[in-house]
N, C-alpha and C positions, 0 to 999 in steps of 0.2 A: 615359749617360756612358761614354766609352771608357776602358778601363784596361789597363795593362800587366799581363801574366800571365807567370809563370815557366813555361816550356814543360815543364821537367822535373817540376815540381810538378803540372802539369795531367795529364801522362802517368801519374804515380804515383797521383794521385787517381782517374783513370779506371780503373786496374787494381784499386786497393783497393775501389772502389765497384762493381766488376763492370760498368762501362760507364755507370753513371748520371751520373757527372760528365761523361763524354764527351758525353752528350745536352745537358747544360747548356752545355758549352763550344761545341758546334755552334750552339746557339740564340744564345748571346752573340756569337760570331764573326760570324754572319750579320747580326745587328742592328748590330754595331759597324762592319763594313765598309760597310753601307748608310749609317750616320751619317757616317763619315769621307768617303766618296766623294760623298755627297749623292744617290746613285742608289737610289731607293726603288721602282724599277719591278718588282723581283722580290718574291717572297713574304717575309714577315717570318720571323724565326727559328723561331717556333713553328709557323707554317704550313709552312715548308720541312721541318721535322722530321716533321710529320704526313704531308705528301705523300711523303716518303721511306719512311715506314712503309707507307702505303697502296699505293705502287707497287712494294714489294718491293726498294727500293734504287735503282730506276732514276732517280728524281728526284735522289737523292744524287749520281749521276754528272753530271747536268746542273748541279746546285748547284756541284760542284767546278769545272767549266768556267767557270761564270758568275763565281765568286769570283775566279778568276785573271784573267778578262777585265776585271772591275771594277777590280781593283788595278792592272793594266797601264795601263788607260785613265786612271785617276786620277794615276798617277805619270808619265804621258806617255811611256811606253816602248813599243817594239815587240817586247817579248820574247814568248816563247811559253809564259808561265807557265800560261795556261789549258790548253794542250795537255799540259803536264807534269802538272798536277793531274788532268786527265782520265785520262791513262795510269796514274798512280799509283792512282787510285780503281778503275779497271777491273781492275788486277792485284792488288787487295786490300790496298794500302798506304795506305788512307785516313787513317790516323793520321799519316803523313808529311805529307799535305796539311794536316792540322790544325796541325802544327808549323810548316810553311812559312807558312801564312796568319797564324798567331799571331805569328811573327817579323816579318812585314810590318806587322802592326798595331802591334807594339811599336816598330818603327822610325818609323812615322808618328806615333805618340804622342810620341816623343822630338823630332820635328821641330816639333811644335805649340808 
């Protein structure tokens, strides 16, 4: 089930739990975007997290790009959200990706 999350609360919980909540958030966002878009061609949230660990973060870069691509395709826009997410992840601002992805999820939940 897709749910709206407070972005500020998620960031605070990620800080307080020393990143443990961020792992949960990553997994949930991955699964929720797949559920919303109906695109289950990529790894599930748990597998995506495991692959990110195994590859030393390289899969996380690919993940960010694919999340932007899925959301753009689902919304039917030709924006470059995928490239933005890719750049933010590469320069170490992955948490900004999380916030932007969660914002998109929240807006899509409101539309349902």
